[in-house]
C-alpha positions in Angstrom: -108.5 -186.1 -69.5 -106.0 -183.9 -71.6 -106.2 -180.1 -71.2 -107.3 -179.9 -74.8 -110.9 -179.9 -73.6 -110.4 -178.1 -70.3 -112.6 -175.3 -71.2 -115.5 -177.5 -72.2 -115.1 -179.6 -69.3 -115.4 -176.7 -66.9 -118.9 -176.3 -68.3 -120.9 -178.1 -65.5 -123.5 -179.9 -67.6 -120.7 -181.6 -69.7 -118.0 -182.0 -67.1 -115.4 -184.8 -67.2 -118.0 -187.4 -67.5 -119.6 -185.7 -70.4 -116.3 -185.5 -72.2 -115.7 -189.1 -71.8 -119.1 -189.8 -73.3 -118.2 -187.6 -76.2 -115.1 -189.5 -76.9 -117.1 -192.7 -77.3 -119.8 -191.3 -79.7 -120.1 -191.5 -83.5 -121.6 -188.9 -85.8 -122.2 -188.8 -89.5 -122.6 -185.6 -91.5 -124.0 -185.6 -95.1 -122.7 -182.7 -97.0 -119.3 -180.9 -96.6 -120.2 -177.6 -98.0 -121.1 -174.5 -95.9 -123.0 -176.1 -93.0 -120.9 -179.3 -93.1 -117.5 -177.6 -92.8 -118.7 -175.7 -89.7 -120.3 -178.9 -88.2 -117.3 -180.9 -88.7 -114.9 -178.2 -87.3 -116.8 -177.8 -84.0 -117.4 -181.6 -83.5 -113.8 -182.5 -84.1 -112.7 -179.7 -81.8 -115.1 -180.9 -79.2 -113.6 -184.3 -79.1 -116.4 -186.5 -80.6 -114.9 -190.1 -81.0 -115.7 -190.5 -84.6 -116.6 -187.9 -87.2 -117.7 -189.4 -90.6 -119.0 -187.5 -93.5 -119.9 -187.8 -97.2 -119.9 -185.4 -100.0 -120.2 -185.7 -103.8 -118.5 -182.4 -104.8 -115.2 -180.9 -105.3 -113.9 -177.4 -104.1 -114.4 -174.5 -106.2 -113.5 -170.8 -105.7 -117.1 -169.7 -105.1 -117.0 -172.0 -102.0 -114.4 -170.2 -100.2 -116.7 -167.4 -99.1 -118.5 -169.7 -96.6 -117.1 -173.1 -96.6 -114.6 -172.6 -93.8 -112.4 -175.7 -94.1 -111.2 -175.0 -97.6 -108.6 -172.6 -99.1 -107.2 -171.7 -102.5 -104.8 -174.6 -102.6 -107.7 -177.1 -102.4 -109.3 -175.1 -105.4 -106.2 -175.2 -107.5 -105.9 -179.0 -107.0 -109.7 -179.5 -107.5 -109.8 -181.6 -104.4 -113.0 -183.5 -103.6 -114.5 -181.8 -100.5 -114.4 -185.0 -98.6 -110.7 -185.3 -99.1 -109.7 -181.8 -98.3 -111.9 -181.8 -95.3 -110.5 -185.0 -93.9 -106.9 -183.7 -94.3 -107.7 -180.5 -92.4 -109.8 -182.1 -89.6 -107.1 -184.6 -88.9 -104.6 -181.8 -88.4 -107.1 -180.1 -86.1 -107.4 -183.0 -83.8 -105.5 -186.2 -84.0 -107.4 -187.7 -81.2 -110.6 -187.9 -83.3 -111.2 -190.6 -85.8 -112.2 -188.8 -89.0 -113.4 -190.4 -92.3 -114.5 -188.8 -95.3 -116.3 -190.5 -98.2 -116.5 -189.2 -101.8 -120.1 -190.2 -102.3 -123.4 -189.2 -103.6 -125.9 -190.2 -100.8 -128.8 -192.2 -102.2 -131.6 -194.3 -101.0 -129.5 -197.3 -101.9 -126.5 -196.5 -99.7 -127.6 -194.2 -97.0 -128.5 -196.7 -94.5 -125.0 -198.3 -94.9 -123.2 -194.8 -94.2 -125.3 -193.9 -91.2 -125.8 -197.1 -89.5 -124.2 -197.1 -86.1 -124.2 -193.3 -85.6 -125.4 -191.8 -82.5 -126.5 -188.6 -84.4 -127.1 -187.8 -88.1 -126.2 -184.2 -89.0 -127.6 -182.4 -92.0 -125.0 -180.5 -94.1 -127.0 -180.6 -97.3 -128.5 -177.8 -99.5 -131.6 -179.5 -100.7 -134.8 -181.1 -99.3 -134.7 -184.1 -101.4 -131.6 -185.3 -99.6 -133.0 -184.0 -96.3 -136.2 -186.2 -96.5 -133.8 -189.0 -97.2 -131.9 -188.3 -94.1 -135.2 -187.9 -92.1 -136.5 -191.3 -93.3 -133.3 -193.1 -92.6 -132.9 -191.6 -89.2 -136.4 -192.6 -88.1 -136.2 -196.1 -89.6 -132.9 -196.7 -87.7 -134.0 -194.8 -84.5 -131.1 -192.2 -84.7 -131.7 -188.5 -84.0 -131.4 -186.2 -87.1 -130.2 -182.6 -86.4 -131.5 -180.5 -89.4 -130.1 -177.1 -90.3 -130.3 -174.9 -93.3 -129.3 -171.4 -94.6 -130.2 -169.2 -97.5 -129.9 -165.5 -97.9 -129.5 -164.0 -94.4 -131.9 -166.5 -93.0 -131.2 -169.8 -91.0 -133.2 -172.6 -89.6 -132.6 -175.4 -87.2 -134.4 -178.3 -85.6 -133.8 -181.6 -84.0 -135.9 -184.7 -84.7 -135.7 -187.5 -82.3 -137.5 -190.8 -83.2 -140.0 -191.7 -80.6 -139.8 -188.3 -78.9 -140.6 -185.7 -81.6 -142.4 -185.2 -84.8 -140.1 -185.6 -87.9 -139.1 -183.2 -90.8 -142.0 -184.5 -92.9 -144.4 -183.2 -90.3 -142.9 -179.7 -90.5 -142.3 -179.3 -94.1 -144.4 -180.4 -97.1 -142.2 -182.5 -99.4 -143.8 -180.5 -102.3 -142.7 -177.2 -101.0 -138.9 -177.8 -101.0 -138.2 -176.2 -104.3 -138.3 -172.5 -103.2 -135.6 -170.0 -102.6 -132.1 -171.4 -103.0 -128.7 -170.0 -102.6 -128.0 -170.1 -106.3 -130.9 -167.7 -106.8 -130.7 -165.4 -103.8 -127.3 -166.0 -102.3 -126.3 -166.7 -98.6 -124.4 -165.0 -96.0 -121.7 -166.9 -94.1 -122.7 -165.8 -90.6 -126.2 -167.2 -91.2 -124.5 -170.5 -92.1 -122.3 -170.3 -89.1 -125.1 -169.7 -86.7 -127.4 -172.3 -88.1 -124.6 -174.9 -87.9 -123.5 -173.8 -84.4 -127.0 -174.5 -83.2 -126.9 -177.9 -84.9 -123.7 -178.7 -83.0 -124.9 -177.4 -79.6 -128.1 -179.7 -79.8 -125.8 -182.6 -80.9 -123.6 -182.2 -77.9 -126.7 -182.2 -75.6 -127.8 -185.4 -77.2 -124.4 -187.1 -77.0 -123.9 -186.1 -73.3 -127.2 -187.5 -72.3 -129.3 -184.2 -71.8 -132.2 -184.9 -74.3 -134.4 -182.9 -72.0 -132.5 -179.8 -72.7 -132.8 -180.2 -76.5 -135.0 -177.4 -78.0 -138.3 -178.8 -79.2 -139.1 -176.1 -81.7 -138.1 -175.2 -85.3 -136.0 -172.2 -84.8 -135.9 -169.5 -87.7 -133.8 -166.4 -87.6 -132.5 -163.6 -89.9 -129.1 -162.1 -89.2 -129.8 -159.0 -91.4 -133.1 -158.1 -90.0 -132.4 -159.3 -86.5 -135.5 -161.5 -86.5 -135.9 -164.7 -84.4 -138.9 -167.1 -84.4 -139.7 -170.4 -82.8 -142.3 -172.6 -84.2 -143.7 -175.5 -82.1 -143.4 -178.8 -83.6 -146.7 -180.8 -84.2 -146.9 -184.4 -85.5 -149.0 -184.8 -88.6 -151.6 -187.3 -87.9 -151.0 -189.0 -91.3 -147.3 -188.6 -91.5 -145.8 -191.5 -93.6 -142.5 -191.5 -91.7 -143.1 -191.0 -88.0 -146.8 -192.2 -87.9 -147.1 -194.9 -90.5 -143.4 -195.8 -90.7 -143.4 -196.3 -94.4 -140.3 -194.0 -95.1 -141.2 -193.0 -98.6 -137.8 -191.4 -99.5 -136.1 -194.9 -99.0 -138.4 -196.3 -101.7 -138.7 -193.6 -104.1 -137.0 -194.2 -107.6 -133.7 -192.3 -107.6 -133.5 -189.0 -109.4 -131.0 -189.2 -112.0 -130.8 -185.5 -112.9 -130.3 -182.8 -110.0 -129.7 -179.1 -110.2 -127.1 -178.4 -107.6 -127.6 -175.4 -105.4 -125.4 -172.4 -106.0 -123.3 -174.2 -108.6 -124.8 -173.3 -112.0 -124.5 -177.1 -112.3 -126.6 -180.1 -113.1 -125.6 -183.5 -111.9 -126.3 -186.6 -113.9 -126.0 -190.1 -112.4 -124.8 -192.7 -114.9 -125.4 -196.5 -114.5 -121.8 -197.5 -114.7 -118.4 -196.6 -113.1 -116.1 -194.4 -115.1 -112.4 -195.1 -115.9 -111.0 -191.7 -115.8 -107.9 -192.4 -117.8 -109.9 -193.9 -120.5 -112.3 -191.0 -120.8 -109.3 -188.6 -120.7 -108.0 -190.1 -123.9 -111.4 -190.3 -125.4 -112.4 -186.6 -124.8 -109.0 -185.1 -125.2 -110.0 -183.4 -128.4 -112.9 -181.5 -126.8 -110.9 -178.9 -125.0 -108.7 -178.2 -121.9 -108.4 -181.4 -119.8 -107.6 -181.8 -116.1 -107.2 -185.4 -114.7 -106.6 -186.0 -111.1 -106.8 -189.2 -109.1 -110.4 -188.0 -108.1 -112.0 -186.6 -111.2 -111.7 -185.7 -114.9 -112.6 -182.0 -115.9 -113.1 -180.9 -119.4 -113.5 -177.3 -120.4 -115.5 -176.9 -123.6 -115.1 -174.1 -126.1 -118.5 -172.6 -125.1 -117.4 -172.2 -121.5 -119.4 -175.3 -120.4 -117.4 -177.8 -118.2 -117.9 -181.4 -117.9 -116.7 -183.2 -114.7 -116.6 -187.0 -114.4 -116.2 -189.0 -111.3 -115.3 -192.7 -110.9 -118.5 -193.7 -109.3 -120.4 -192.8 -112.5 -121.5 -189.2 -111.8 -121.1 -186.4 -114.2 -121.4 -182.7 -113.6 -122.5 -180.4 -116.4 -121.2 -176.9 -115.3 -122.5 -173.6 -116.9 -126.1 -174.4 -116.9 -129.0 -174.8 -114.6 -131.3 -176.3 -117.3 -131.6 -180.0 -116.9 -132.6 -180.6 -120.4 -129.6 -178.7 -121.9 -127.4 -180.9 -119.5 -129.0 -184.0 -120.7 -128.3 -183.1 -124.4 -124.5 -182.5 -123.5 -124.4 -185.7 -121.4 -125.9 -187.6 -124.4 -123.6 -185.9 -127.0 -120.3 -186.6 -125.1 -120.7 -189.2 -122.4 -123.5 -191.7 -123.1 -122.7 -192.0 -126.7 
């Protein structure tokens, strides 16, 4: 055992045996934004054997206030978050296998990405994806560690198939469109605390201390100094953990999504995009930036169109899905 983890090993519930267990475990994080960067940093520094993650976005200046793995150089190169995070994490700990995926997690690919993981961690910013994670976790029998932050508030809970209720029992799927960071902001300490709770519960799970995992939904406010724990109760008609129907894995894919805190709408196309070809095709529209990962076009009206090889297109400068679809139809789907 190297002295890299000596202070962690001195903590008796982990010890050398627990550290060896951590080195054998695999975790997968969906989302490498505010929550995800904190999650990945702690997990890699803790010596988890494999830390995988997926993110669909690239680094922008507004991310730097709270997304702790990124810097101005990542912004200047418009690096995908998965790429920038992988580079930084590998420099932090070469003993850990780190793998980032530039990907939009959907019902069609989520099981492929998370299968074989010991824990699935929530680094997302929307409940549509969270219910997808929840259903995938319970279908595969993998613990799902939920976290969230908005404004000065944070929440965290751990859902273990066969032992606890699931997210769908605690949150009505129809109520997931409330306050978001793009409307009321978010403070980085709230993010850090929520993610730290997620990591701590994950380490308990990975070292065989399920009995010590908190069985409540924790809510806190770092500005008002409030803290509340809500007992988790299974809904008698839950489609996921009672009836095992996993509705999010069967729902039709949403093609248009408003991204939290980005003044951006994402549209998913049906075909892959040849970035070089489209750079030539759209060169007269405005300033163009082509990288190995994306093509970005700045339009005259301050709107920005970003194309990704997997067929995704971001329309930046609007939160109106209808306006975004008009621009997409005008420039991309024509």
